[in-house]
Structures are given as structure tokens and as C-alpha cells.
VEXFIDREN-126258 format. One line per 10 residues: number of its first residue (from 1); for each residue x negated, y negated, z of N, C-alpha, C, O, CB. Coordinates in steps of 0.001 Angstrom, whole numbers. Atoms other than C-alpha are relative to their C-alpha. Glycine has a CB too. Layout:
N
NUM = X:Y:Z:X:Y:Z:X:Y:Z:X:Y:Z:X:Y:Z | ...
***
This chain:
97
1 = -842:1174:0:0:0:0:-892:-1244:0:-1822:-1335:801:960:5:1220 | 776:1238:101:-1399:-3414:-969:508:-1052:955:1709:-1192:1187:35:-536:-1416 | -359:1146:-825:-1479:-6347:1356:413:-1138:-904:-321:-1488:-1828:-1169:-423:920 | -483:1109:814:544:-9163:-123:-523:-1346:466:-477:-2326:-276:1497:-21:3 | 425:1284:-552:-900:-11843:2118:-1525:-85:42:-2114:-238:1112:588:-203:1410 | 1450:89:72:-4490:-11921:954:-407:-1456:-119:209:-2220:-862:-547:819:-1185 | 473:1382:51:-6407:-15145:1515:-511:-309:-1400:-1371:395:-1928:-1111:-246:1053 | 342:349:1371:-6733:-16840:-1838:-724:-1333:-73:-670:-2025:-1090:1249:-43:-858 | 637:1310:-6:-8762:-19834:-837:-1510:140:-60:-2159:466:934:410:-792:1241 | 1445:91:143:-12260:-20033:-2211:-311:-1472:100:-236:-2202:-889:-523:634:-1359
11 = 210:1425:-208:-13124:-23360:-730:-1458:-323:252:-1787:-1433:670:840:-490:1153 | 1408:231:-247:-16856:-22965:-476:-627:-926:-1026:7:-1361:-1988:-733:1301:19 | 744:907:874:-19494:-25081:-2134:-90:551:-1425:-6:-212:-2388:-1407:-241:561 | 105:-597:1334:-19860:-22624:-5033:1288:-206:-790:1253:-553:-1970:-323:1501:105 | -1283:173:687:-16165:-22788:-5857:209:-1452:-407:643:-1722:-1527:1155:466:894 | -136:1425:330:-16117:-26589:-5713:-914:-379:-1148:-533:-1157:-2023:-309:-870:1223 | 954:302:1061:-19199:-26719:-7921:494:454:-1360:397:-286:-2339:-1329:645:299 | -517:-524:1271:-17662:-24539:-10618:1205:-812:-448:1307:-1180:-1618:381:1494:132 | -1179:803:367:-14373:-26434:-10515:-409:-1396:-480:175:-1915:-1432:964:-117:1202 | 471:1317:427:-16248:-29758:-10774:-574:40:-1406:-346:-872:-2200:-1046:-526:970
21 = 561:-139:1346:-18120:-28537:-13834:1119:150:-1026:1117:-520:-2059:-958:1212:-71 | -1067:-276:962:-14986:-27233:-15535:968:-1163:-162:1550:-1346:-1231:761:1228:419 | -933:1118:55:-12911:-30296:-14698:-709:-1334:-193:-115:-2392:16:831:-40:1259 | 779:1219:176:-15666:-32800:-15464:586:-916:-1062:1458:-518:-1834:-1418:345:-359 | -475:1025:922:-15088:-35954:-17473:-317:404:-1443:-1488:494:-1812:-637:-1371:334 | 232:-427:1384:-14605:-34878:-21119:-647:-1087:-857:-1135:-801:-1951:1308:423:-631 | 599:1107:749:-15860:-38300:-22245:-1517:-60:179:-2220:-635:-652:623:-1320:435 | 1429:72:-288:-19306:-37843:-20702:-732:1156:-689:-367:2323:-548:-251:30:1528 | 768:-1002:743:-21834:-36044:-22872:-674:997:933:-694:2194:642:-1047:-679:-874 | 677:-877:-954:-23742:-34643:-19863:985:1010:598:641:2177:783:-661:-832:1120
31 = -1029:-880:-538:-20531:-33191:-18433:341:1108:-998:502:2267:-616:1260:-805:355 | -306:-978:1040:-19778:-31463:-21728:-1148:986:-190:-917:2173:-420:303:-708:-1319 | 1173:-870:143:-23335:-30093:-21964:-29:1038:1120:-274:2218:872:-1306:-835:7 | 4:-914:-1140:-23120:-28580:-18482:1114:1037:-142:912:2213:157:160:-781:1318 | -1122:-921:192:-19729:-27053:-19265:-334:1051:-1070:-15:2228:-906:1276:-782:-397 | 406:-951:1055:-21111:-25481:-22483:-988:1028:540:-898:2212:216:-628:-750:-1195 | 980:-919:-589:-24016:-23988:-20534:709:1003:908:429:2201:852:-1082:-781:796 | -737:-892:-893:-21654:-22581:-17897:779:1040:-797:782:2217:-436:953:-805:897 | -765:-948:822:-19458:-21006:-20580:-915:1030:-661:-536:2193:-796:800:-752:-1074 | 962:-955:569:-22531:-19433:-22222:-412:1019:1050:-504:2213:764:-1244:-733:-548
41 = 379:-907:-1088:-23570:-17981:-18871:1139:985:264:899:2185:398:-346:-798:1294 | -1153:-876:-245:-20055:-16610:-18288:98:1053:-1099:271:2236:-804:1313:-823:77 | -162:-931:1118:-19902:-15034:-21756:-1160:970:-175:-956:2108:-599:181:-768:-1261 | 1164:-824:315:-23439:-13676:-21923:-638:720:1175:-1363:1693:972:-1014:-834:-632 | 747:-536:-1137:-24577:-12865:-18399:842:764:1017:286:1441:1881:-691:-1110:692 | -856:-711:-960:-21583:-11478:-16501:474:1318:-580:529:1488:-1798:1207:-864:399 | -600:-1246:472:-20165:-7978:-16671:1381:-312:-568:1935:-1380:-309:94:1058:1151 | -1320:257:590:-16922:-7635:-18585:1057:-200:1079:1953:-1026:910:409:1156:-924 | -970:150:-1093:-14979:-7249:-15308:-161:-1363:668:827:-2046:938:-170:1132:1044 | 241:1301:-613:-16626:-10309:-13761:501:-1122:-896:1138:-2065:-426:-1488:-186:296
51 = -443:1024:948:-15969:-12351:-16885:1523:-85:-18:2087:-1179:-18:-534:302:-1417 | -1462:-42:12:-12329:-11252:-16929:564:-679:1252:1504:-1468:1159:501:1460:-92 | -483:571:-1255:-11843:-12202:-13274:-251:-1500:45:637:-2260:433:-674:683:1195 | 327:1435:-1:-13612:-15576:-13617:931:-752:-944:1420:-1828:-602:-1480:-229:-410 | -869:667:968:-11564:-16444:-16704:1430:-105:545:2064:-1151:406:-9:759:-1348 | -1354:41:-548:-8275:-15539:-15006:95:-994:1158:1084:-1719:1273:427:1397:467 | -58:856:-1184:-9127:-17425:-11821:-197:-1477:-336:588:-2323:90:-1048:437:1002 | 326:1408:255:-10685:-20615:-13166:716:-594:-1205:1042:-1780:-1195:-1471:-143:-193 | -593:551:1219:-9130:-20983:-16606:1511:199:-64:2236:-681:-529:-643:632:-1211 | -1447:-264:1:-5697:-19369:-16207:633:-370:1332:1856:-344:1472:276:1474:-311
61 = -460:447:-1322:-5444:-20536:-12565:878:1041:704:1848:698:1379:772:-1304:-138 | -742:-1069:-679:-4184:-17155:-11353:-598:236:1375:-1783:-8:1600:-19:1311:-832 | 454:-268:-1361:-4410:-16176:-7705:-701:1357:50:-619:2152:-886:1189:-39:997 | 691:-1275:-205:-6486:-13305:-6346:1001:1157:-46:735:2194:-654:-761:-2:1351 | -1024:-1051:-28:-3319:-11283:-5724:520:258:-1415:691:1413:-1805:1171:-395:947 | -468:-178:1378:-2078:-11902:-9288:-1041:728:-835:-700:1615:-1618:331:-1356:-638 | 1073:-654:757:-5446:-10883:-10721:-91:1467:390:-240:2335:-470:-1357:-705:241 | 104:-1393:-450:-5552:-7746:-8584:1140:845:-557:928:1995:-942:-1:69:1534 | -1141:-729:559:-2076:-6727:-9746:-180:208:-1502:102:1288:-2022:1315:-756:280 | 196:-85:1446:-2918:-7461:-13380:-1065:1037:-367:-918:1757:-1354:-391:-1367:-557
71 = 1106:-899:312:-6162:-5450:-13263:121:1355:690:-631:2280:382:-1302:-645:386 | -200:-1270:-693:-4897:-2704:-10947:-1104:317:999:-1445:1481:1210:99:1113:-1000 | 1018:-194:-1031:-7572:-3226:-8308:411:-786:1235:1330:-1604:1184:-1412:-445:-502 | -379:669:-1240:-7462:-4430:-4732:-443:-1463:-13:-1379:-1825:-724:-608:728:1208 | 434:1399:-121:-7665:-8130:-3837:-1435:-106:517:-2168:-1016:130:944:-765:933 | 1362:7:-514:-10861:-7325:-1940:-1007:252:-1116:-2081:-349:-1132:-159:1046:1099 | 887:-285:1135:-12413:-5905:-5121:-106:-1224:-907:-1181:-1520:-1428:514:1222:-805 | 14:1230:800:-11427:-9068:-7018:-904:-1028:665:-1738:-1650:8:1436:-570:-174 | 797:967:-748:-12958:-11236:-4306:-1485:340:-59:-2317:-548:-246:466:-59:1451 | 1396:-427:31:-16173:-9202:-4238:-615:-233:-1385:-1741:-717:-1494:-113:1484:387
81 = 496:201:1366:-16541:-9292:-8039:-187:-1486:-280:-1155:-1879:-932:970:622:-1032 | 97:1439:212:-15918:-13032:-8048:-1210:-562:739:-1915:-1420:209:1288:-704:462 | 1161:465:-762:-18530:-13590:-5345:-1304:371:-700:-2219:-447:-791:22:589:1416 | 1207:-422:727:-21125:-11560:-7268:-169:-807:-1282:-1287:-1185:-1631:62:1507:-329 | 62:779:1241:-20259:-13412:-10492:-475:-1420:277:-1324:-1940:-447:1374:-29:-690 | 412:1364:-355:-20612:-16822:-8828:-1486:-56:334:-2200:-953:-115:823:-518:1188 | 1407:-41:-369:-23960:-15880:-7339:-875:140:-1245:-1887:-549:-1373:-267:1157:978 | 758:-186:1247:-25216:-14685:-10729:11:-1274:-842:-1022:-1663:-1388:581:1175:-815 | -90:1225:788:-23966:-17831:-12469:-921:-1073:576:-1639:-1738:-171:1453:-509:-47 | 833:1033:-614:-25706:-20109:-9972:-1486:311:-125:-2297:-594:-320:367:-163:1460
91 = 1414:-360:171:-28961:-18165:-10157:-474:-341:-1413:-1588:-833:-1590:-216:1505:286 | 370:279:1383:-28983:-18530:-13939:28:-1501:-266:-858:-2024:-941:941:733:-969 | -103:1443:217:-27858:-22166:-13906:-1177:-776:599:-1495:-1877:148:1298:-513:590 | 1158:666:-601:-30830:-23035:-11700:-1098:-242:-1022:-1838:-1220:-911:-546:826:1157 | 1048:147:1018:-33094:-22556:-14728:268:-1157:-943:-653:-1666:-1582:-135:1277:-799 | -362:1086:892:-31212:-25219:-16655:-130:-1363:662:-199:-2384:-22:1401:192:-494 | -12:1293:-687:-31363:-27893:-13970:-1161:-157:893:-1302:-1190:1547:1246:-178:785
***
């Protein structure tokens, strides 16, 4: 039986950083460059499951519970995959900045 009341708040610094990049000012060239780099990292460096979860969470704005139901895995597995994906993205992004 799945828990329906899973905490869906990623409010840490990593989550804010990714959201800031994705929601950056589309008029600023630097903002667009950083967003392109992040998208390349997502597409080329994450596992297919991590990429799927990141895309659903950040781009489709789905909750952890919705993602877990859609993918047929537990909310804890979604959270763990997202944490590993974020860590990998930040490690790779360090080389660009």
C-alpha cells in the first residue's frame, strides 16, 4: 500500500538553484546560456529514469506522488533518483562555472 501523504517539498538550495536557472530571465543572454548547458547535462549525463523524473518534476510541474504513480515506483524511489540526479547535475555544472 502506498502512502498518499508523501512530503513533496524540495526546498533545499539545489532545488532553488535549478528552478532559478529554468525560470531565469529569457531576455538575458547569460541566463539562456546557463539554461542550455543545464538542458545538455540533463539530456546527456543522466540515466533515462533520472531524466524522466527531472523532466516531469521541473518541466511538467508534477508532484512526487504523481510521478511515482505514473512510473509505478514508490515516492521514496522518485525522491532518491531526483537527489542523485541533482547531485550529478551540480557536479557537472561546476566545470562550466
